[in-house]
C-alpha positions as CSV (number, residue, x, y, z in Angstrom):
1,M,12.3,-53.5,-40.2
2,F,14.3,-50.4,-39.6
3,Q,12.0,-48.5,-42.4
4,L,9.0,-49.6,-39.9
5,V,10.7,-47.7,-37.0
6,L,11.1,-44.7,-39.4
7,D,7.9,-44.7,-40.6
8,A,5.9,-44.9,-37.4
9,M,8.1,-41.9,-36.5
10,A,7.0,-40.0,-39.3
11,E,3.5,-40.7,-38.0
12,G,4.1,-39.4,-34.5
13,L,4.5,-43.0,-33.1
14,L,7.7,-44.2,-31.3
15,I,8.6,-47.7,-31.1
16,N,11.9,-49.6,-30.8
17,C,13.3,-52.3,-33.1
18,S,15.8,-54.8,-31.7
19,Y,17.7,-57.9,-33.0
20,D,16.1,-57.0,-36.5
21,V,12.7,-58.7,-36.1
22,V,11.4,-57.4,-32.6
23,M,9.3,-54.2,-32.2
24,R,9.1,-52.9,-28.9
25,F,6.7,-50.5,-27.6
26,L,7.0,-48.5,-24.4
27,P,4.0,-46.4,-23.9
28,P,3.7,-43.9,-21.1
29,Y,1.7,-45.6,-18.0
30,I,-0.8,-42.5,-18.6
31,L,-2.1,-44.2,-21.9
32,T,-5.3,-43.6,-22.8
33,E,-7.8,-45.8,-24.9
34,K,-7.6,-43.1,-27.7
35,D,-3.8,-42.9,-27.6
36,V,-4.3,-46.9,-28.1
37,D,-6.6,-46.2,-31.2
38,R,-4.5,-44.3,-32.9
39,A,-1.2,-46.1,-32.4
40,V,-3.3,-49.2,-34.1
41,K,-4.3,-46.9,-36.9
42,V,-0.3,-46.1,-37.4
43,L,0.9,-49.4,-37.3
44,A,-2.0,-50.6,-39.8
45,K,-1.3,-47.9,-42.1
46,I,2.8,-48.5,-42.0
47,F,2.1,-52.6,-42.1
48,K,0.6,-52.2,-45.5
49,R,3.2,-50.6,-46.7
50,F,5.8,-52.9,-45.3
51,K,7.1,-56.1,-47.2
52,P,8.9,-58.8,-45.4
53,E,10.6,-59.9,-48.1
54,A,12.3,-56.4,-48.4
55,A,13.5,-56.6,-44.6
56,G,15.5,-59.6,-45.3
57,T,14.3,-61.5,-42.7
58,V,10.6,-63.9,-42.4
59,V,10.3,-65.1,-38.9
60,Q,7.7,-68.0,-39.0
61,H,6.4,-69.6,-35.2
């Protein structure tokens, strides 16, 4: 999961990972729709490269 944080940071998106399975987003209060669209695009891009089995933990609900 830590690699997701690094990949997002390289794309200009700051996120936090805790407990190895929780991604935390803390956007500024002045977030625009354009900002959200960009964040979603960055997340989609990095999620495509991520393989859950590589993280060592797969959470199913």
